[in-house]
Backbone as CSV, one residue per row, in Angstrom:
resi,resn,N_x,N_y,N_z,CA_x,CA_y,CA_z,C_x,C_y,C_z
1,MET,0.850,-1.156,0.000,0.000,0.000,0.000,0.907,1.234,0.000
2,LYS,0.590,2.201,-0.846,1.342,3.458,-0.893,1.071,4.259,0.378
3,LEU,2.065,5.017,0.824,1.903,5.820,2.038,0.742,6.799,1.903
4,ALA,0.538,7.355,0.725,-0.535,8.315,0.514,-1.921,7.678,0.606
5,GLU,-2.016,6.358,0.553,-3.296,5.656,0.602,-3.694,5.216,2.008
6,LEU,-2.832,5.442,2.989,-3.118,5.023,4.364,-4.254,5.855,4.952
7,PRO,-5.031,5.266,5.869,-6.085,6.032,6.545,-5.478,7.194,7.328
8,LEU,-6.167,8.324,7.325,-5.645,9.520,7.996,-6.163,9.640,9.421
9,ASP,-5.359,10.333,10.236,-5.692,10.633,11.633,-5.959,9.373,12.451
10,ARG,-5.130,8.379,12.263,-5.229,7.103,12.993,-3.831,6.652,13.383
11,TRP,-3.765,5.851,14.411,-2.526,5.159,14.748,-2.524,3.850,13.985
12,LEU,-1.413,3.540,13.325,-1.307,2.350,12.499,-0.098,1.531,12.898
13,VAL,-0.199,0.236,12.708,0.962,-0.641,12.778,1.203,-1.096,11.349
14,VAL,2.432,-0.843,10.868,2.766,-1.159,9.487,4.066,-1.949,9.418
15,GLU,4.226,-2.639,8.302,5.470,-3.328,7.980,6.013,-2.688,6.711
16,PRO,7.161,-2.002,6.778,7.728,-1.396,5.571,8.087,-2.466,4.546
17,LEU,7.761,-2.205,3.275,8.057,-3.146,2.201,9.137,-2.609,1.273
18,ALA,8.885,-1.463,0.673,9.814,-0.837,-0.258,9.648,0.665,-0.109
19,PHE,10.389,1.428,-0.906,10.285,2.882,-0.844,8.844,3.304,-1.062
20,ASN,8.303,4.072,-0.110,6.956,4.627,-0.194,5.853,3.568,-0.146
21,GLU,6.151,2.351,0.306,5.132,1.309,0.406,5.247,0.575,1.733
22,VAL,4.088,0.271,2.313,4.025,-0.480,3.560,2.879,-1.479,3.489
23,LYS,2.943,-2.459,4.359,1.822,-3.386,4.540,1.085,-2.929,5.799
24,LEU,-0.188,-2.585,5.655,-0.993,-2.168,6.799,-1.363,-3.401,7.614
25,VAL,-0.952,-3.427,8.877,-1.192,-4.571,9.752,-2.435,-4.350,10.602
26,SER,-2.564,-3.149,11.205,-3.723,-2.866,12.045,-3.882,-1.362,12.235
27,THR,-5.101,-0.950,12.619,-5.387,0.461,12.911,-5.867,0.571,14.359
28,HIS,-5.562,1.712,14.979,-5.895,1.914,16.390,-6.306,3.358,16.643
29,ASP,-7.128,3.561,17.656,-7.533,4.906,18.066,-6.513,5.537,19.007
30,LYS,-5.769,4.711,19.739,-4.848,5.208,20.752,-3.421,4.789,20.459
31,GLN,-2.487,5.680,20.790,-1.073,5.422,20.587,-0.623,4.181,21.352
32,ASN,-1.038,4.065,22.598,-0.617,2.939,23.423,-1.031,1.603,22.807
33,ASP,-2.245,1.535,22.263,-2.717,0.287,21.642,-1.841,-0.092,20.447
34,ALA,-1.470,0.905,19.642,-0.615,0.638,18.480,0.773,0.185,18.912
35,GLU,1.314,0.806,19.954,2.643,0.435,20.426,2.666,-0.960,21.035
36,VAL,1.607,-1.341,21.736,1.519,-2.692,22.298,1.475,-3.724,21.173
37,GLU,0.675,-3.453,20.142,0.590,-4.354,18.988,1.937,-4.466,18.281
38,ARG,2.605,-3.322,18.068,3.922,-3.317,17.432,4.925,-4.144,18.231
39,ASP,4.961,-3.929,19.549,5.909,-4.651,20.398,5.635,-6.146,20.406
40,LYS,4.356,-6.526,20.408,3.987,-7.942,20.376,4.493,-8.594,19.085
41,ARG,4.342,-7.892,17.966,4.779,-8.452,16.684,6.301,-8.479,16.554
42,ASN,6.991,-7.493,17.141,8.452,-7.446,17.064,9.132,-8.369,18.070
43,ASN,8.393,-8.868,19.048,8.958,-9.716,20.084,9.570,-10.976,19.465
44,GLY,10.840,-11.207,19.758,11.523,-12.396,19.275,12.189,-12.227,17.919
45,LEU,11.990,-11.119,17.248,12.649,-10.887,15.963,14.040,-10.310,16.192
46,ASP,14.997,-10.680,15.355,16.351,-10.128,15.469,16.368,-8.638,15.185
47,ARG,15.570,-8.214,14.205,15.515,-6.814,13.811,14.052,-6.396,13.831
48,HIS,13.765,-5.247,14.432,12.370,-4.785,14.494,11.847,-4.543,13.087
49,ARG,10.739,-5.168,12.769,10.172,-5.111,11.431,8.899,-4.279,11.375
50,TYR,8.210,-4.136,12.480,6.927,-3.437,12.512,7.076,-2.075,13.173
51,TRP,6.339,-1.090,12.650,6.377,0.270,13.183,4.983,0.687,13.605
52,ALA,4.908,1.526,14.640,3.663,2.190,15.030,3.794,3.637,14.578
53,ILE,2.872,4.091,13.746,2.940,5.443,13.208,1.579,6.128,13.320
54,LYS,1.597,7.448,13.321,0.367,8.250,13.304,0.323,8.948,11.953
55,THR,-0.769,8.798,11.234,-0.906,9.463,9.947,-1.696,10.747,10.135
56,LEU,-1.223,11.799,9.492,-1.844,13.115,9.613,-2.211,13.636,8.230
57,ALA,-3.263,14.413,8.156,-3.657,15.045,6.900,-2.649,16.140,6.562
58,PRO,-2.263,16.246,5.310,-1.309,17.291,4.903,-1.995,18.654,4.838
59,VAL,-2.077,19.333,5.960,-2.854,20.572,6.083,-2.344,21.653,5.130
60,ALA,-1.053,21.888,5.090,-0.526,22.959,4.240,-0.850,22.702,2.769
61,GLY,-0.756,21.460,2.328,-1.044,21.144,0.935,-2.521,21.233,0.623
62,ALA,-3.367,20.866,1.554,-4.801,20.853,1.308,-5.409,22.248,1.392
63,GLN,-4.895,23.080,2.264,-5.483,24.391,2.479,-4.677,25.523,1.863
64,GLY,-3.541,25.223,1.338,-2.699,26.267,0.775,-1.748,26.824,1.817
65,CYS,-0.729,27.471,1.352,0.298,28.013,2.238,0.473,29.488,1.900
66,ALA,0.461,30.349,2.885,0.585,31.789,2.663,1.887,32.127,1.945
67,ALA,2.966,31.421,2.257,4.240,31.686,1.591,4.136,31.385,0.106
68,GLY,3.434,30.335,-0.256,3.257,29.992,-1.661,2.458,31.045,-2.398
69,LEU,1.471,31.651,-1.754,0.669,32.694,-2.381,1.485,33.962,-2.611
70,MET,2.376,34.258,-1.687,3.143,35.495,-1.790,4.192,35.432,-2.898
71,HIS,4.667,34.268,-3.252,5.704,34.157,-4.289,5.180,34.531,-5.664
72,GLY,3.901,34.322,-5.915,3.347,34.594,-7.224,2.855,36.011,-7.427
73,LYS,2.822,36.841,-6.396,2.283,38.199,-6.491,3.267,39.210,-5.934
74,ARG,3.153,40.410,-6.431,3.971,41.505,-5.891,3.050,42.411,-5.088
75,PHE,3.500,42.769,-3.913,2.715,43.631,-3.044,3.371,45.007,-2.981
76,ALA,2.545,46.049,-2.978,3.056,47.424,-2.970,3.569,47.814,-1.620
């Protein structure tokens, strides 16, 4: 799954696959729940494979950025 396709404003447990791609393992409302799930899955592995992450909506891109507006116009 592409990173841009992940559910927004949720805690997720993911397994990284390749650049910009992850396998979605589970979704959670609380950070602690995601971290417990991540730790349970990583238990006994030589290298930690699962991550707990929080996905956020890209506010600046969705609503615009004042700096971006100012670059295209000249103000007196």
